[in-house]
C-alpha positions as CSV (number, residue, x, y, z in Angstrom):
1,M,121.3,-46.8,17.7
2,M,122.1,-48.6,21.1
3,L,121.7,-46.0,23.8
4,P,120.8,-46.7,27.4
5,L,117.1,-46.7,27.7
6,S,114.6,-46.4,30.1
7,L,110.7,-46.8,30.7
8,E,108.3,-44.9,32.3
9,F,104.6,-46.3,33.5
10,F,102.1,-44.7,35.7
11,P,100.1,-46.7,38.2
12,P,96.8,-48.5,37.2
13,K,93.4,-47.4,38.3
14,T,91.4,-50.8,38.0
15,P,92.5,-54.7,38.0
16,E,92.6,-54.8,34.4
17,G,94.7,-52.0,33.9
18,A,96.7,-53.7,35.9
19,D,96.7,-56.9,34.0
20,K,96.8,-54.7,30.8
21,L,100.1,-53.1,32.4
22,R,101.9,-56.5,33.2
23,A,101.3,-57.8,29.7
24,A,103.0,-54.7,28.1
25,R,105.9,-54.7,30.7
26,K,106.6,-58.4,29.6
27,Q,106.8,-57.3,25.9
28,L,109.0,-54.0,26.7
29,Y,111.5,-56.1,28.6
30,A,112.7,-57.3,25.5
31,L,114.3,-53.9,24.9
32,K,116.2,-54.5,28.0
33,P,115.8,-51.4,30.1
34,E,118.1,-50.1,32.5
35,F,115.5,-49.6,34.6
36,C,111.7,-49.0,34.8
37,S,110.3,-45.6,36.7
38,V,106.4,-45.6,38.2
39,T,105.0,-41.9,38.3
40,Y,103.4,-40.3,41.5
41,G,99.8,-38.8,41.6
42,A,99.5,-35.2,42.9
43,G,100.0,-34.8,46.4
44,G,101.0,-38.3,46.6
45,S,97.4,-39.3,45.7
46,T,98.7,-42.9,43.8
47,H,101.1,-43.5,46.6
48,S,100.5,-47.1,47.3
49,G,99.7,-47.7,43.7
50,T,103.4,-46.3,42.8
51,F,104.5,-48.4,45.3
52,T,102.9,-51.7,44.5
53,T,103.7,-51.3,40.7
54,V,107.3,-50.8,41.7
55,S,107.1,-53.6,44.1
56,E,106.1,-55.8,40.9
57,I,108.7,-54.4,38.8
58,L,111.4,-55.5,41.2
59,A,109.8,-59.1,41.2
60,E,109.8,-59.2,37.9
61,G,113.6,-59.0,38.0
62,M,114.0,-55.3,36.5
63,E,115.6,-52.3,38.3
64,A,112.5,-49.9,39.4
65,A,112.4,-46.1,40.4
66,S,110.0,-44.3,42.2
67,H,108.7,-41.8,41.2
68,F,108.7,-39.3,44.6
69,S,106.5,-35.7,45.1
70,C,107.2,-33.7,48.3
71,I,104.5,-31.1,47.6
72,G,102.0,-31.7,50.5
73,A,104.5,-33.9,52.5
74,T,106.1,-33.7,55.8
75,R,109.4,-34.8,56.6
76,A,108.5,-37.4,59.0
77,K,106.4,-39.0,56.2
78,V,108.9,-39.0,53.6
79,R,111.2,-40.7,56.1
80,D,109.2,-43.2,56.3
81,Q,108.6,-44.1,52.6
82,L,112.1,-43.6,52.4
83,A,112.6,-46.8,54.8
84,Q,110.1,-48.3,52.9
85,L,111.2,-48.0,49.5
86,K,114.7,-49.4,50.7
87,A,113.2,-52.0,52.5
88,M,111.6,-53.2,49.1
89,G,115.1,-53.2,47.2
90,V,114.8,-49.6,45.2
91,T,117.9,-47.9,44.9
92,R,116.6,-45.2,42.1
93,L,114.4,-42.4,43.0
94,V,112.9,-39.6,40.4
95,A,112.5,-36.8,42.8
96,L,110.1,-34.2,41.9
97,R,108.2,-31.2,43.6
98,G,104.9,-32.9,42.1
99,D,101.6,-31.1,42.2
100,L,98.7,-30.4,44.7
101,P,95.7,-31.9,43.9
102,S,92.6,-29.8,42.9
103,G,91.5,-28.0,46.1
104,Y,94.3,-28.3,47.8
105,G,95.9,-25.9,50.2
106,S,100.1,-25.8,50.2
107,G,100.3,-27.5,53.0
108,G,103.6,-29.6,53.8
109,E,107.2,-29.0,54.9
110,F,108.6,-28.8,51.4
111,Q,108.3,-25.9,48.7
112,Y,110.8,-27.3,46.2
113,A,112.0,-30.4,44.9
114,S,115.6,-29.5,45.8
115,E,114.8,-29.3,49.2
116,L,113.3,-32.8,48.9
117,V,116.8,-33.9,47.3
118,E,118.7,-32.6,49.9
119,F,116.7,-34.3,52.2
120,I,117.0,-37.6,50.9
121,R,120.9,-37.1,50.8
122,A,120.9,-36.0,54.3
123,E,118.4,-38.8,55.3
124,S,120.0,-41.9,53.0
125,G,123.2,-41.1,52.0
126,K,124.2,-42.6,48.6
127,A,121.6,-45.4,49.2
128,F,119.5,-43.9,46.3
129,R,120.5,-42.6,42.9
130,I,118.4,-39.5,42.6
131,E,116.9,-38.2,38.9
132,V,115.3,-35.1,39.0
133,A,113.5,-33.8,36.1
134,C,114.2,-30.3,33.5
135,Y,112.4,-28.7,30.9
136,P,114.6,-27.9,27.9
137,E,111.3,-25.4,26.7
138,T,111.0,-24.1,30.3
139,H,108.7,-25.3,32.7
140,P,105.2,-23.6,32.5
141,Q,105.2,-21.9,35.7
142,A,108.7,-20.7,35.5
143,K,109.0,-16.9,35.9
144,S,112.0,-16.8,33.0
145,P,114.0,-19.6,31.1
146,Y,117.0,-18.5,33.4
147,S,115.1,-18.8,36.5
148,D,114.1,-22.4,35.7
149,L,117.5,-23.0,34.7
150,Q,118.8,-21.9,38.2
151,A,116.3,-24.1,39.9
152,F,117.5,-27.1,37.8
153,V,121.3,-26.2,38.9
154,T,120.1,-26.3,42.5
155,K,118.2,-29.9,42.6
156,V,121.8,-30.9,40.7
157,R,123.7,-29.1,43.5
158,A,121.6,-30.5,46.4
159,G,122.9,-33.9,45.2
160,A,121.1,-35.4,42.3
161,D,122.8,-37.9,40.1
162,S,121.3,-37.4,36.7
163,A,118.2,-35.9,35.2
164,I,115.0,-36.8,32.7
165,T,113.7,-34.1,30.4
166,Q,110.2,-33.4,29.9
167,Y,109.5,-34.6,26.2
168,F,109.7,-32.3,23.4
169,Y,110.1,-32.7,19.7
170,N,112.8,-29.6,18.9
171,A,116.2,-31.3,19.2
172,D,118.0,-27.9,19.1
173,A,116.1,-26.8,22.2
174,Y,117.7,-30.0,24.4
175,F,121.1,-29.2,22.9
176,R,120.7,-25.5,23.9
177,F,120.0,-26.9,27.4
178,V,122.6,-29.0,28.0
179,D,125.0,-26.5,26.4
180,E,123.9,-24.0,29.2
181,V,124.2,-26.6,31.7
182,R,127.6,-27.5,31.0
183,K,129.1,-24.0,30.9
184,L,127.3,-23.8,34.8
185,G,130.1,-26.3,35.2
186,L,127.2,-29.4,36.0
187,D,128.6,-32.5,34.4
188,V,125.2,-34.9,35.3
189,P,123.3,-36.8,32.6
190,V,120.7,-35.2,30.7
191,V,118.3,-37.8,29.3
192,P,115.9,-36.8,26.7
193,G,112.4,-37.9,27.5
194,I,110.9,-39.3,24.5
195,M,106.5,-39.6,24.0
196,P,105.8,-41.7,21.1
197,I,102.9,-40.2,19.2
198,T,100.0,-42.2,18.5
199,N,96.9,-40.2,19.3
200,S,96.7,-36.5,18.2
201,S,94.3,-35.0,20.5
202,Q,95.8,-36.9,23.8
203,L,98.9,-35.2,22.5
204,L,97.7,-32.0,22.0
205,R,96.1,-31.8,25.3
206,F,99.2,-33.0,27.5
207,S,101.7,-30.7,25.7
208,D,98.9,-27.7,26.1
209,A,99.2,-29.0,30.1
210,S,102.8,-29.8,30.3
211,G,104.3,-26.7,28.2
212,A,105.8,-28.8,25.7
213,E,105.8,-27.3,22.6
214,I,104.3,-29.1,19.4
215,P,106.4,-27.5,16.4
216,R,103.5,-26.1,14.1
217,W,104.5,-28.0,11.0
218,I,104.0,-31.5,13.5
219,R,100.4,-30.1,14.7
220,M,99.4,-29.1,11.3
221,R,99.9,-32.6,9.9
222,L,98.7,-34.5,13.0
223,Q,95.4,-32.2,12.9
224,S,95.2,-33.0,8.6
225,F,95.2,-36.6,9.3
226,G,91.7,-36.5,11.5
227,D,90.4,-39.7,12.9
228,D,93.0,-41.7,10.8
229,T,94.6,-43.3,13.1
230,A,96.8,-45.5,10.9
231,S,98.3,-42.5,9.1
232,I,98.7,-40.8,12.7
233,K,100.9,-43.6,14.1
234,A,103.1,-44.1,10.9
235,F,103.8,-40.1,10.9
236,G,104.1,-40.0,14.3
237,Q,107.1,-43.1,14.4
238,E,108.6,-41.4,11.6
239,V,109.3,-38.2,13.4
240,V,110.1,-39.7,16.8
241,A,112.6,-41.8,15.2
242,Q,113.9,-39.2,13.4
243,L,114.4,-37.2,17.2
244,C,115.7,-40.1,18.7
245,E,118.3,-40.6,15.7
246,R,119.5,-37.2,16.0
247,L,119.8,-37.0,20.0
248,A,121.8,-40.2,19.7
249,R,124.0,-38.4,17.2
250,G,124.4,-35.3,18.9
251,G,125.3,-37.4,22.2
252,A,122.6,-37.8,24.2
253,P,123.3,-40.0,27.2
254,G,120.3,-42.5,26.6
255,L,116.2,-42.0,26.1
256,H,113.5,-42.4,28.3
257,F,110.3,-43.8,26.9
258,Y,107.0,-42.2,28.3
259,T,104.6,-45.5,27.4
260,M,101.7,-44.5,28.4
261,N,101.5,-47.9,29.9
262,Q,101.2,-49.2,26.2
263,A,104.1,-51.4,24.4
264,Q,103.7,-51.2,20.7
265,A,104.7,-47.6,20.2
266,T,107.7,-48.2,22.0
267,L,108.4,-51.2,20.4
268,A,107.8,-49.9,17.0
269,L,110.2,-47.0,17.3
270,C,112.6,-49.1,19.0
271,K,112.5,-51.3,15.8
272,A,113.2,-48.7,13.5
273,L,115.9,-47.3,15.1
274,G,117.7,-50.8,14.9
275,R,117.0,-52.3,18.3
276,D,116.3,-55.6,18.8
277,C,113.1,-56.4,20.5
């Protein structure tokens, strides 16, 4: 399996975290990622950390994509940050609506990610390749699967080049989503987001918050292992490797790994898939 792959990191909060992330990146670059993306906190709360991490990745000779959320932002602020990213040499963005910080009023001049995509295109032309998010199992705040699909269509028609999915463990949900997108006449690549399984309690917490479904059989097996970390990791690697293989056979255009700033789980997965690392 030699699909193109990309890696996602989050901006570290401490100097120790930054050192650990540099070490993890150094290991992960052996996978020859197409690009590395860096997330953006609620309301742009990690803006400086995001841009700093992006700058480091660029200096390490890799292509970097900055996440870019618009909730709470003004057009003037977005315009300034786009200019900053362009000056840094960034050519790829992951454009998102983003989450509001706790206790924060709506504010800002954007309501939807599609408005951000449209604004970036109007301001920057084709200077950036724009990735957007999509949800094969439906966004947790969507009114319905149909309305969620229409929101994705609007983002693509506003100027998005490609999409990265929320992580999932049900390949059928991904293939069904792609089929529905194609029936609507959209041919943008839809890259599956892949979350390695290394910690069951953390995964269940993330999934409950994000709306990503953990199939009952996986949930039950993970819970049965209790605190047996080695068994959780071995089972998780097997499950996710099989998922990746099925996605590759089914025509997925690439894989986007949510690394959680750790190297070993993604490296082990890729090795299981026959990739040099």
